[in-house]
CHARMM-style PDB file with segment names, atoms N, HN, CA, C and O in Angstrom:
ATOM      1  N   MET     1      16.268  -2.318  -2.812  1.00  0.00      PROA
ATOM      2  CA  MET     1      15.019  -2.157  -2.096  1.00  0.00      PROA
ATOM      3  C   MET     1      14.548  -3.536  -1.644  1.00  0.00      PROA
ATOM      4  O   MET     1      14.650  -4.513  -2.386  1.00  0.00      PROA
ATOM      5  N   LYS     2      14.037  -3.601  -0.435  1.00  0.00      PROA
ATOM      6  HN  LYS     2      13.954  -2.807   0.168  1.00  0.00      PROA
ATOM      7  CA  LYS     2      13.548  -4.838   0.147  1.00  0.00      PROA
ATOM      8  C   LYS     2      12.110  -5.072  -0.291  1.00  0.00      PROA
ATOM      9  O   LYS     2      11.249  -4.215  -0.092  1.00  0.00      PROA
ATOM     10  N   ALA     3      11.851  -6.229  -0.886  1.00  0.00      PROA
ATOM     11  HN  ALA     3      12.551  -6.924  -1.047  1.00  0.00      PROA
ATOM     12  CA  ALA     3      10.489  -6.567  -1.307  1.00  0.00      PROA
ATOM     13  C   ALA     3       9.698  -7.053  -0.093  1.00  0.00      PROA
ATOM     14  O   ALA     3      10.179  -7.886   0.675  1.00  0.00      PROA
ATOM     15  N   ILE     4       8.481  -6.528   0.075  1.00  0.00      PROA
ATOM     16  HN  ILE     4       8.090  -5.852  -0.549  1.00  0.00      PROA
ATOM     17  CA  ILE     4       7.620  -6.952   1.174  1.00  0.00      PROA
ATOM     18  C   ILE     4       6.282  -7.409   0.601  1.00  0.00      PROA
ATOM     19  O   ILE     4       5.947  -7.086  -0.539  1.00  0.00      PROA
ATOM     20  N   SER     5       5.533  -8.144   1.379  1.00  0.00      PROA
ATOM     21  HN  SER     5       5.805  -8.406   2.305  1.00  0.00      PROA
ATOM     22  CA  SER     5       4.244  -8.643   0.910  1.00  0.00      PROA
ATOM     23  C   SER     5       3.198  -7.523   0.971  1.00  0.00      PROA
ATOM     24  O   SER     5       3.392  -6.499   1.626  1.00  0.00      PROA
ATOM     25  N   GLY     6       2.099  -7.749   0.278  1.00  0.00      PROA
ATOM     26  HN  GLY     6       1.941  -8.581  -0.254  1.00  0.00      PROA
ATOM     27  CA  GLY     6       1.008  -6.778   0.299  1.00  0.00      PROA
ATOM     28  C   GLY     6       0.424  -6.637   1.689  1.00  0.00      PROA
ATOM     29  O   GLY     6       0.003  -5.551   2.087  1.00  0.00      PROA
ATOM     30  N   LYS     7       0.398  -7.744   2.432  1.00  0.00      PROA
ATOM     31  HN  LYS     7       0.740  -8.626   2.108  1.00  0.00      PROA
ATOM     32  CA  LYS     7      -0.130  -7.746   3.796  1.00  0.00      PROA
ATOM     33  C   LYS     7       0.713  -6.827   4.688  1.00  0.00      PROA
ATOM     34  O   LYS     7       0.171  -6.083   5.505  1.00  0.00      PROA
ATOM     35  N   GLN     8       2.045  -6.883   4.528  1.00  0.00      PROA
ATOM     36  HN  GLN     8       2.485  -7.488   3.865  1.00  0.00      PROA
ATOM     37  CA  GLN     8       2.942  -6.015   5.303  1.00  0.00      PROA
ATOM     38  C   GLN     8       2.835  -4.568   4.835  1.00  0.00      PROA
ATOM     39  O   GLN     8       2.882  -3.640   5.643  1.00  0.00      PROA
ATOM     40  N   PHE     9       2.689  -4.383   3.520  1.00  0.00      PROA
ATOM     41  HN  PHE     9       2.650  -5.136   2.864  1.00  0.00      PROA
ATOM     42  CA  PHE     9       2.630  -3.029   2.964  1.00  0.00      PROA
ATOM     43  C   PHE     9       1.368  -2.292   3.408  1.00  0.00      PROA
ATOM     44  O   PHE     9       1.386  -1.067   3.532  1.00  0.00      PROA
ATOM     45  N   CYS    10       0.273  -3.015   3.650  1.00  0.00      PROA
ATOM     46  HN  CYS    10       0.259  -4.010   3.549  1.00  0.00      PROA
ATOM     47  CA  CYS    10      -0.987  -2.383   4.059  1.00  0.00      PROA
ATOM     48  C   CYS    10      -0.834  -1.585   5.350  1.00  0.00      PROA
ATOM     49  O   CYS    10      -1.536  -0.592   5.543  1.00  0.00      PROA
ATOM     50  N   ARG    11       0.060  -1.995   6.224  1.00  0.00      PROA
ATOM     51  HN  ARG    11       0.630  -2.802   6.066  1.00  0.00      PROA
ATOM     52  CA  ARG    11       0.241  -1.299   7.505  1.00  0.00      PROA
ATOM     53  C   ARG    11       0.924   0.051   7.334  1.00  0.00      PROA
ATOM     54  O   ARG    11       0.693   0.956   8.135  1.00  0.00      PROA
ATOM     55  N   LEU    12       1.758   0.208   6.312  1.00  0.00      PROA
ATOM     56  HN  LEU    12       1.946  -0.528   5.661  1.00  0.00      PROA
ATOM     57  CA  LEU    12       2.529   1.443   6.133  1.00  0.00      PROA
ATOM     58  C   LEU    12       1.655   2.662   5.817  1.00  0.00      PROA
ATOM     59  O   LEU    12       1.767   3.671   6.512  1.00  0.00      PROA
ATOM     60  N   PRO    13       0.789   2.610   4.797  1.00  0.00      PROA
ATOM     61  CA  PRO    13      -0.041   3.795   4.525  1.00  0.00      PROA
ATOM     62  C   PRO    13      -0.991   4.129   5.676  1.00  0.00      PROA
ATOM     63  O   PRO    13      -1.269   5.300   5.936  1.00  0.00      PROA
ATOM     64  N   GLU    14      -1.487   3.097   6.366  1.00  0.00      PROA
ATOM     65  HN  GLU    14      -1.261   2.146   6.155  1.00  0.00      PROA
ATOM     66  CA  GLU    14      -2.426   3.344   7.458  1.00  0.00      PROA
ATOM     67  C   GLU    14      -1.760   4.087   8.606  1.00  0.00      PROA
ATOM     68  O   GLU    14      -2.426   4.814   9.343  1.00  0.00      PROA
ATOM     69  N   SER    15      -0.456   3.912   8.763  1.00  0.00      PROA
ATOM     70  HN  SER    15       0.085   3.322   8.164  1.00  0.00      PROA
ATOM     71  CA  SER    15       0.264   4.652   9.808  1.00  0.00      PROA
ATOM     72  C   SER    15       0.549   6.086   9.372  1.00  0.00      PROA
ATOM     73  O   SER    15       1.004   6.895  10.181  1.00  0.00      PROA
ATOM     74  N   ARG    16       0.287   6.414   8.103  1.00  0.00      PROA
ATOM     75  HN  ARG    16      -0.083   5.757   7.446  1.00  0.00      PROA
ATOM     76  CA  ARG    16       0.539   7.753   7.573  1.00  0.00      PROA
ATOM     77  C   ARG    16      -0.738   8.517   7.237  1.00  0.00      PROA
ATOM     78  O   ARG    16      -0.695   9.488   6.482  1.00  0.00      PROA
ATOM     79  N   GLY    17      -1.860   8.095   7.782  1.00  0.00      PROA
ATOM     80  HN  GLY    17      -1.895   7.306   8.395  1.00  0.00      PROA
ATOM     81  CA  GLY    17      -3.099   8.847   7.572  1.00  0.00      PROA
ATOM     82  C   GLY    17      -4.021   8.287   6.504  1.00  0.00      PROA
ATOM     83  O   GLY    17      -5.091   8.851   6.275  1.00  0.00      PROA
ATOM     84  N   TRP    18      -3.648   7.201   5.842  1.00  0.00      PROA
ATOM     85  HN  TRP    18      -2.778   6.743   6.027  1.00  0.00      PROA
ATOM     86  CA  TRP    18      -4.522   6.565   4.863  1.00  0.00      PROA
ATOM     87  C   TRP    18      -5.465   5.648   5.621  1.00  0.00      PROA
ATOM     88  O   TRP    18      -5.101   5.111   6.667  1.00  0.00      PROA
ATOM     89  N   ALA    19      -6.660   5.466   5.110  1.00  0.00      PROA
ATOM     90  HN  ALA    19      -6.956   5.902   4.260  1.00  0.00      PROA
ATOM     91  CA  ALA    19      -7.645   4.602   5.754  1.00  0.00      PROA
ATOM     92  C   ALA    19      -8.166   3.578   4.748  1.00  0.00      PROA
ATOM     93  O   ALA    19      -8.352   3.886   3.571  1.00  0.00      PROA
ATOM     94  N   LEU    20      -8.394   2.379   5.221  1.00  0.00      PROA
ATOM     95  HN  LEU    20      -8.242   2.128   6.177  1.00  0.00      PROA
ATOM     96  CA  LEU    20      -8.958   1.329   4.386  1.00  0.00      PROA
ATOM     97  C   LEU    20     -10.415   1.664   4.088  1.00  0.00      PROA
ATOM     98  O   LEU    20     -11.227   1.771   5.007  1.00  0.00      PROA
ATOM     99  N   LYS    21     -10.746   1.829   2.822  1.00  0.00      PROA
ATOM    100  HN  LYS    21     -10.086   1.742   2.076  1.00  0.00      PROA
ATOM    101  CA  LYS    21     -12.111   2.176   2.427  1.00  0.00      PROA
ATOM    102  C   LYS    21     -12.933   0.930   2.110  1.00  0.00      PROA
ATOM    103  O   LYS    21     -14.092   0.824   2.511  1.00  0.00      PROA
ATOM    104  N   ARG    22     -12.325  -0.012   1.386  1.00  0.00      PROA
ATOM    105  HN  ARG    22     -11.383   0.074   1.060  1.00  0.00      PROA
ATOM    106  CA  ARG    22     -13.042  -1.239   1.046  1.00  0.00      PROA
ATOM    107  C   ARG    22     -12.039  -2.309   0.609  1.00  0.00      PROA
ATOM    108  O   ARG    22     -10.870  -2.028   0.345  1.00  0.00      PROA
ATOM    109  N   ILE    23     -12.530  -3.517   0.544  1.00  0.00      PROA
ATOM    110  HN  ILE    23     -13.480  -3.745   0.758  1.00  0.00      PROA
ATOM    111  CA  ILE    23     -11.740  -4.626   0.021  1.00  0.00      PROA
ATOM    112  C   ILE    23     -12.491  -5.166  -1.179  1.00  0.00      PROA
ATOM    113  O   ILE    23     -13.654  -5.555  -1.072  1.00  0.00      PROA
ATOM    114  N   ASP    24     -11.825  -5.187  -2.316  1.00  0.00      PROA
ATOM    115  HN  ASP    24     -10.880  -4.871  -2.403  1.00  0.00      PROA
ATOM    116  CA  ASP    24     -12.430  -5.648  -3.560  1.00  0.00      PROA
ATOM    117  C   ASP    24     -11.669  -6.889  -4.009  1.00  0.00      PROA
ATOM    118  O   ASP    24     -10.642  -6.784  -4.679  1.00  0.00      PROA
ATOM    119  N   GLY    25     -12.171  -8.056  -3.643  1.00  0.00      PROA
ATOM    120  HN  GLY    25     -13.006  -8.141  -3.099  1.00  0.00      PROA
ATOM    121  CA  GLY    25     -11.467  -9.293  -3.949  1.00  0.00      PROA
ATOM    122  C   GLY    25     -10.215  -9.390  -3.097  1.00  0.00      PROA
ATOM    123  O   GLY    25     -10.296  -9.429  -1.869  1.00  0.00      PROA
ATOM    124  N   SER    26      -9.052  -9.428  -3.748  1.00  0.00      PROA
ATOM    125  HN  SER    26      -8.987  -9.397  -4.745  1.00  0.00      PROA
ATOM    126  CA  SER    26      -7.795  -9.509  -3.018  1.00  0.00      PROA
ATOM    127  C   SER    26      -7.072  -8.168  -2.973  1.00  0.00      PROA
ATOM    128  O   SER    26      -5.888  -8.114  -2.641  1.00  0.00      PROA
ATOM    129  N   HSD    27      -7.775  -7.083  -3.307  1.00  0.00      PROA
ATOM    130  HN  HSD    27      -8.736  -7.127  -3.577  1.00  0.00      PROA
ATOM    131  CA  HSD    27      -7.160  -5.758  -3.303  1.00  0.00      PROA
ATOM    132  C   HSD    27      -7.754  -4.893  -2.199  1.00  0.00      PROA
ATOM    133  O   HSD    27      -8.973  -4.791  -2.054  1.00  0.00      PROA
ATOM    134  N   HSD    28      -6.880  -4.281  -1.435  1.00  0.00      PROA
ATOM    135  HN  HSD    28      -5.890  -4.363  -1.552  1.00  0.00      PROA
ATOM    136  CA  HSD    28      -7.298  -3.357  -0.385  1.00  0.00      PROA
ATOM    137  C   HSD    28      -7.223  -1.942  -0.951  1.00  0.00      PROA
ATOM    138  O   HSD    28      -6.163  -1.523  -1.416  1.00  0.00      PROA
ATOM    139  N   ILE    29      -8.310  -1.212  -0.922  1.00  0.00      PROA
ATOM    140  HN  ILE    29      -9.171  -1.553  -0.545  1.00  0.00      PROA
ATOM    141  CA  ILE    29      -8.382   0.137  -1.460  1.00  0.00      PROA
ATOM    142  C   ILE    29      -8.285   1.110  -0.289  1.00  0.00      PROA
ATOM    143  O   ILE    29      -9.153   1.136   0.584  1.00  0.00      PROA
ATOM    144  N   ASP    30      -7.217   1.909  -0.282  1.00  0.00      PROA
ATOM    145  HN  ASP    30      -6.512   1.887  -0.991  1.00  0.00      PROA
ATOM    146  CA  ASP    30      -6.994   2.897   0.768  1.00  0.00      PROA
ATOM    147  C   ASP    30      -7.164   4.289   0.192  1.00  0.00      PROA
ATOM    148  O   ASP    30      -6.888   4.527  -0.984  1.00  0.00      PROA
ATOM    149  N   ALA    31      -7.625   5.211   1.038  1.00  0.00      PROA
ATOM    150  HN  ALA    31      -7.849   5.018   1.993  1.00  0.00      PROA
ATOM    151  CA  ALA    31      -7.799   6.608   0.632  1.00  0.00      PROA
ATOM    152  C   ALA    31      -7.376   7.503   1.780  1.00  0.00      PROA
ATOM    153  O   ALA    31      -7.399   7.104   2.944  1.00  0.00      PROA
ATOM    154  N   GLN    32      -6.984   8.736   1.425  1.00  0.00      PROA
ATOM    155  HN  GLN    32      -6.964   9.060   0.480  1.00  0.00      PROA
ATOM    156  CA  GLN    32      -6.661   9.731   2.442  1.00  0.00      PROA
ATOM    157  C   GLN    32      -7.908  10.538   2.746  1.00  0.00      PROA
ATOM    158  O   GLN    32      -8.707  10.840   1.859  1.00  0.00      PROA
ATOM    159  N   VAL    33      -8.057  10.877   3.997  1.00  0.00      PROA
ATOM    160  HN  VAL    33      -7.408  10.632   4.718  1.00  0.00      PROA
ATOM    161  CA  VAL    33      -9.200  11.676   4.413  1.00  0.00      PROA
ATOM    162  C   VAL    33      -9.074  13.071   3.809  1.00  0.00      PROA
ATOM    163  O   VAL    33      -8.036  13.716   3.958  1.00  0.00      PROA
ATOM    164  N   GLY    34     -10.111  13.539   3.135  1.00  0.00      PROA
ATOM    165  HN  GLY    34     -10.954  13.015   3.014  1.00  0.00      PROA
ATOM    166  CA  GLY    34     -10.119  14.868   2.546  1.00  0.00      PROA
ATOM    167  C   GLY    34      -9.483  14.959   1.177  1.00  0.00      PROA
ATOM    168  O   GLY    34      -9.428  16.049   0.608  1.00  0.00      PROA
ATOM    169  N   HSD    35      -8.993  13.846   0.620  1.00  0.00      PROA
ATOM    170  HN  HSD    35      -9.037  12.961   1.083  1.00  0.00      PROA
ATOM    171  CA  HSD    35      -8.377  13.841  -0.708  1.00  0.00      PROA
ATOM    172  C   HSD    35      -9.066  12.794  -1.565  1.00  0.00      PROA
ATOM    173  O   HSD    35      -9.659  11.847  -1.046  1.00  0.00      PROA
ATOM    174  N   SER    36      -8.989  12.964  -2.860  1.00  0.00      PROA
ATOM    175  HN  SER    36      -8.508  13.733  -3.282  1.00  0.00      PROA
ATOM    176  CA  SER    36      -9.606  12.004  -3.764  1.00  0.00      PROA
ATOM    177  C   SER    36      -8.641  10.905  -4.195  1.00  0.00      PROA
ATOM    178  O   SER    36      -9.032  10.004  -4.938  1.00  0.00      PROA
ATOM    179  N   ALA    37      -7.387  10.960  -3.746  1.00  0.00      PROA
ATOM    180  HN  ALA    37      -7.069  11.692  -3.143  1.00  0.00      PROA
ATOM    181  CA  ALA    37      -6.392   9.965  -4.132  1.00  0.00      PROA
ATOM    182  C   ALA    37      -6.728   8.611  -3.517  1.00  0.00      PROA
ATOM    183  O   ALA    37      -7.174   8.529  -2.373  1.00  0.00      PROA
ATOM    184  N   ARG    38      -6.507   7.552  -4.292  1.00  0.00      PROA
ATOM    185  HN  ARG    38      -6.145   7.619  -5.222  1.00  0.00      PROA
ATOM    186  CA  ARG    38      -6.742   6.192  -3.836  1.00  0.00      PROA
ATOM    187  C   ARG    38      -5.535   5.331  -4.230  1.00  0.00      PROA
ATOM    188  O   ARG    38      -4.901   5.565  -5.259  1.00  0.00      PROA
ATOM    189  N   ILE    39      -5.234   4.344  -3.404  1.00  0.00      PROA
ATOM    190  HN  ILE    39      -5.749   4.154  -2.568  1.00  0.00      PROA
ATOM    191  CA  ILE    39      -4.228   3.352  -3.785  1.00  0.00      PROA
ATOM    192  C   ILE    39      -4.848   1.973  -3.626  1.00  0.00      PROA
ATOM    193  O   ILE    39      -5.628   1.731  -2.705  1.00  0.00      PROA
ATOM    194  N   SER    40      -4.492   1.077  -4.531  1.00  0.00      PROA
ATOM    195  HN  SER    40      -3.859   1.273  -5.279  1.00  0.00      PROA
ATOM    196  CA  SER    40      -4.996  -0.285  -4.526  1.00  0.00      PROA
ATOM    197  C   SER    40      -3.823  -1.217  -4.252  1.00  0.00      PROA
ATOM    198  O   SER    40      -2.897  -1.313  -5.058  1.00  0.00      PROA
ATOM    199  N   ILE    41      -3.865  -1.905  -3.113  1.00  0.00      PROA
ATOM    200  HN  ILE    41      -4.617  -1.828  -2.458  1.00  0.00      PROA
ATOM    201  CA  ILE    41      -2.766  -2.768  -2.700  1.00  0.00      PROA
ATOM    202  C   ILE    41      -3.203  -4.220  -2.866  1.00  0.00      PROA
ATOM    203  O   ILE    41      -4.145  -4.654  -2.203  1.00  0.00      PROA
ATOM    204  N   PRO    42      -2.527  -4.989  -3.749  1.00  0.00      PROA
ATOM    205  CA  PRO    42      -2.880  -6.397  -3.895  1.00  0.00      PROA
ATOM    206  C   PRO    42      -2.361  -7.200  -2.702  1.00  0.00      PROA
ATOM    207  O   PRO    42      -1.188  -7.103  -2.341  1.00  0.00      PROA
ATOM    208  N   VAL    43      -3.238  -7.988  -2.099  1.00  0.00      PROA
ATOM    209  HN  VAL    43      -4.191  -8.067  -2.392  1.00  0.00      PROA
ATOM    210  CA  VAL    43      -2.855  -8.820  -0.956  1.00  0.00      PROA
ATOM    211  C   VAL    43      -3.091 -10.271  -1.355  1.00  0.00      PROA
ATOM    212  O   VAL    43      -4.220 -10.761  -1.336  1.00  0.00      PROA
ATOM    213  N   HSD    44      -2.005 -10.948  -1.718  1.00  0.00      PROA
ATOM    214  HN  HSD    44      -1.087 -10.550  -1.733  1.00  0.00      PROA
ATOM    215  CA  HSD    44      -2.066 -12.346  -2.135  1.00  0.00      PROA
ATOM    216  C   HSD    44      -1.253 -13.177  -1.150  1.00  0.00      PROA
ATOM    217  O   HSD    44      -0.186 -13.687  -1.493  1.00  0.00      PROA
ATOM    218  N   GLY    45      -1.752 -13.308   0.053  1.00  0.00      PROA
ATOM    219  HN  GLY    45      -2.618 -12.894   0.331  1.00  0.00      PROA
ATOM    220  CA  GLY    45      -1.046 -14.074   1.079  1.00  0.00      PROA
ATOM    221  C   GLY    45       0.260 -13.398   1.443  1.00  0.00      PROA
ATOM    222  O   GLY    45       0.301 -12.187   1.660  1.00  0.00      PROA
ATOM    223  N   ASN    46       1.319 -14.172   1.510  1.00  0.00      PROA
ATOM    224  HN  ASN    46       1.286 -15.156   1.334  1.00  0.00      PROA
ATOM    225  CA  ASN    46       2.638 -13.633   1.842  1.00  0.00      PROA
ATOM    226  C   ASN    46       3.518 -13.465   0.612  1.00  0.00      PROA
ATOM    227  O   ASN    46       4.738 -13.359   0.735  1.00  0.00      PROA
ATOM    228  N   THR    47       2.916 -13.440  -0.569  1.00  0.00      PROA
ATOM    229  HN  THR    47       1.925 -13.527  -0.669  1.00  0.00      PROA
ATOM    230  CA  THR    47       3.666 -13.240  -1.802  1.00  0.00      PROA
ATOM    231  C   THR    47       4.183 -11.808  -1.853  1.00  0.00      PROA
ATOM    232  O   THR    47       3.408 -10.867  -1.684  1.00  0.00      PROA
ATOM    233  N   PRO    48       5.487 -11.629  -2.083  1.00  0.00      PROA
ATOM    234  CA  PRO    48       6.016 -10.259  -2.128  1.00  0.00      PROA
ATOM    235  C   PRO    48       5.505  -9.495  -3.345  1.00  0.00      PROA
ATOM    236  O   PRO    48       5.257 -10.073  -4.403  1.00  0.00      PROA
ATOM    237  N   LEU    49       5.355  -8.182  -3.169  1.00  0.00      PROA
ATOM    238  HN  LEU    49       5.557  -7.713  -2.310  1.00  0.00      PROA
ATOM    239  CA  LEU    49       4.965  -7.310  -4.274  1.00  0.00      PROA
ATOM    240  C   LEU    49       6.121  -7.210  -5.257  1.00  0.00      PROA
ATOM    241  O   LEU    49       7.284  -7.289  -4.861  1.00  0.00      PROA
ATOM    242  N   LYS    50       5.810  -7.039  -6.527  1.00  0.00      PROA
ATOM    243  HN  LYS    50       4.866  -6.975  -6.849  1.00  0.00      PROA
ATOM    244  CA  LYS    50       6.860  -6.789  -7.515  1.00  0.00      PROA
ATOM    245  C   LYS    50       7.450  -5.415  -7.231  1.00  0.00      PROA
ATOM    246  O   LYS    50       6.739  -4.507  -6.798  1.00  0.00      PROA
ATOM    247  N   LEU    51       8.737  -5.263  -7.471  1.00  0.00      PROA
ATOM    248  HN  LEU    51       9.314  -6.000  -7.823  1.00  0.00      PROA
ATOM    249  CA  LEU    51       9.429  -4.039  -7.065  1.00  0.00      PROA
ATOM    250  C   LEU    51       8.903  -2.785  -7.758  1.00  0.00      PROA
ATOM    251  O   LEU    51       8.838  -1.723  -7.139  1.00  0.00      PROA
ATOM    252  N   GLY    52       8.526  -2.892  -9.032  1.00  0.00      PROA
ATOM    253  HN  GLY    52       8.578  -3.755  -9.534  1.00  0.00      PROA
ATOM    254  CA  GLY    52       7.976  -1.725  -9.735  1.00  0.00      PROA
ATOM    255  C   GLY    52       6.664  -1.267  -9.133  1.00  0.00      PROA
ATOM    256  O   GLY    52       6.445  -0.068  -8.961  1.00  0.00      PROA
ATOM    257  N   LEU    53       5.787  -2.208  -8.811  1.00  0.00      PROA
ATOM    258  HN  LEU    53       5.965  -3.182  -8.951  1.00  0.00      PROA
ATOM    259  CA  LEU    53       4.511  -1.886  -8.194  1.00  0.00      PROA
ATOM    260  C   LEU    53       4.730  -1.325  -6.793  1.00  0.00      PROA
ATOM    261  O   LEU    53       4.094  -0.348  -6.398  1.00  0.00      PROA
ATOM    262  N   GLN    54       5.630  -1.950  -6.052  1.00  0.00      PROA
ATOM    263  HN  GLN    54       6.147  -2.744  -6.373  1.00  0.00      PROA
ATOM    264  CA  GLN    54       5.919  -1.481  -4.698  1.00  0.00      PROA
ATOM    265  C   GLN    54       6.452  -0.053  -4.721  1.00  0.00      PROA
ATOM    266  O   GLN    54       6.050   0.774  -3.902  1.00  0.00      PROA
ATOM    267  N   ARG    55       7.342   0.237  -5.643  1.00  0.00      PROA
ATOM    268  HN  ARG    55       7.669  -0.434  -6.308  1.00  0.00      PROA
ATOM    269  CA  ARG    55       7.911   1.583  -5.760  1.00  0.00      PROA
ATOM    270  C   ARG    55       6.826   2.593  -6.123  1.00  0.00      PROA
ATOM    271  O   ARG    55       6.810   3.698  -5.582  1.00  0.00      PROA
ATOM    272  N   ALA    56       5.917   2.229  -7.034  1.00  0.00      PROA
ATOM    273  HN  ALA    56       5.930   1.330  -7.473  1.00  0.00      PROA
ATOM    274  CA  ALA    56       4.833   3.129  -7.437  1.00  0.00      PROA
ATOM    275  C   ALA    56       3.881   3.403  -6.271  1.00  0.00      PROA
ATOM    276  O   ALA    56       3.463   4.543  -6.065  1.00  0.00      PROA
ATOM    277  N   LEU    57       3.540   2.369  -5.515  1.00  0.00      PROA
ATOM    278  HN  LEU    57       3.879   1.443  -5.682  1.00  0.00      PROA
ATOM    279  CA  LEU    57       2.671   2.553  -4.357  1.00  0.00      PROA
ATOM    280  C   LEU    57       3.342   3.412  -3.294  1.00  0.00      PROA
ATOM    281  O   LEU    57       2.690   4.231  -2.646  1.00  0.00      PROA
ATOM    282  N   MET    58       4.649   3.223  -3.117  1.00  0.00      PROA
ATOM    283  HN  MET    58       5.179   2.558  -3.643  1.00  0.00      PROA
ATOM    284  CA  MET    58       5.392   4.025  -2.142  1.00  0.00      PROA
ATOM    285  C   MET    58       5.392   5.494  -2.540  1.00  0.00      PROA
ATOM    286  O   MET    58       5.267   6.371  -1.684  1.00  0.00      PROA
ATOM    287  N   ASN    59       5.533   5.767  -3.833  1.00  0.00      PROA
ATOM    288  HN  ASN    59       5.634   5.055  -4.528  1.00  0.00      PROA
ATOM    289  CA  ASN    59       5.511   7.154  -4.302  1.00  0.00      PROA
ATOM    290  C   ASN    59       4.140   7.787  -4.076  1.00  0.00      PROA
ATOM    291  O   ASN    59       4.064   8.941  -3.655  1.00  0.00      PROA
ATOM    292  N   LEU    60       3.075   7.070  -4.343  1.00  0.00      PROA
ATOM    293  HN  LEU    60       3.137   6.133  -4.685  1.00  0.00      PROA
ATOM    294  CA  LEU    60       1.721   7.591  -4.156  1.00  0.00      PROA
ATOM    295  C   LEU    60       1.421   7.866  -2.688  1.00  0.00      PROA
ATOM    296  O   LEU    60       0.736   8.835  -2.361  1.00  0.00      PROA
ATOM    297  N   ALA    61       1.937   7.008  -1.798  1.00  0.00      PROA
ATOM    298  HN  ALA    61       2.494   6.220  -2.064  1.00  0.00      PROA
ATOM    299  CA  ALA    61       1.633   7.135  -0.372  1.00  0.00      PROA
ATOM    300  C   ALA    61       2.699   7.928   0.389  1.00  0.00      PROA
ATOM    301  O   ALA    61       2.623   8.056   1.611  1.00  0.00      PROA
ATOM    302  N   ASN    62       3.693   8.459  -0.333  1.00  0.00      PROA
ATOM    303  HN  ASN    62       3.755   8.355  -1.325  1.00  0.00      PROA
ATOM    304  CA  ASN    62       4.790   9.221   0.285  1.00  0.00      PROA
ATOM    305  C   ASN    62       5.513   8.421   1.359  1.00  0.00      PROA
ATOM    306  O   ASN    62       5.695   8.887   2.484  1.00  0.00      PROA
ATOM    307  N   ILE    63       5.918   7.219   0.998  1.00  0.00      PROA
ATOM    308  HN  ILE    63       5.770   6.840   0.084  1.00  0.00      PROA
ATOM    309  CA  ILE    63       6.666   6.334   1.890  1.00  0.00      PROA
ATOM    310  C   ILE    63       8.070   6.194   1.327  1.00  0.00      PROA
ATOM    311  O   ILE    63       8.248   5.906   0.143  1.00  0.00      PROA
ATOM    312  N   GLY    64       9.068   6.400   2.183  1.00  0.00      PROA
ATOM    313  HN  GLY    64       8.923   6.634   3.144  1.00  0.00      PROA
ATOM    314  CA  GLY    64      10.457   6.274   1.751  1.00  0.00      PROA
ATOM    315  C   GLY    64      10.977   4.877   1.984  1.00  0.00      PROA
ATOM    316  O   GLY    64      10.369   4.086   2.706  1.00  0.00      PROA
ATOM    317  N   GLU    65      12.131   4.570   1.358  1.00  0.00      PROA
ATOM    318  HN  GLU    65      12.625   5.212   0.772  1.00  0.00      PROA
ATOM    319  CA  GLU    65      12.746   3.259   1.529  1.00  0.00      PROA
ATOM    320  C   GLU    65      13.148   2.998   2.964  1.00  0.00      PROA
ATOM    321  O   GLU    65      13.147   1.851   3.412  1.00  0.00      PROA
ATOM    322  N   SER    66      13.491   4.044   3.686  1.00  0.00      PROA
ATOM    323  HN  SER    66      13.492   4.975   3.322  1.00  0.00      PROA
ATOM    324  CA  SER    66      13.910   3.871   5.082  1.00  0.00      PROA
ATOM    325  C   SER    66      12.739   3.463   5.976  1.00  0.00      PROA
ATOM    326  O   SER    66      12.954   2.983   7.089  1.00  0.00      PROA
ATOM    327  N   ASP    67      11.496   3.649   5.501  1.00  0.00      PROA
ATOM    328  HN  ASP    67      11.322   4.039   4.597  1.00  0.00      PROA
ATOM    329  CA  ASP    67      10.318   3.300   6.303  1.00  0.00      PROA
ATOM    330  C   ASP    67       9.981   1.816   6.222  1.00  0.00      PROA
ATOM    331  O   ASP    67       9.161   1.316   6.993  1.00  0.00      PROA
ATOM    332  N   LEU    68      10.617   1.113   5.284  1.00  0.00      PROA
ATOM    333  HN  LEU    68      11.282   1.520   4.658  1.00  0.00      PROA
ATOM    334  CA  LEU    68      10.344  -0.319   5.169  1.00  0.00      PROA
ATOM    335  C   LEU    68      10.998  -1.033   6.303  1.00  0.00      PROA
ATOM    336  OT1 LEU    68      10.897  -2.256   6.403  1.00  0.00      PROA
TER     337      LEU     68
END
């Protein structure tokens, strides 16, 4: 799996119907319209996300490896 930064990852859920609700420090909180699910994406410059966290966020947002 290709590691990407939080800044790059933020664009993926937004293209799938997630919307940025707020920014809390360095974390972008996204939510789906009509659902109570939330994802918190850490954005620390161009630092890549750790693979376990990236995989968990991808599962929550229904993003496949081919979408990276």
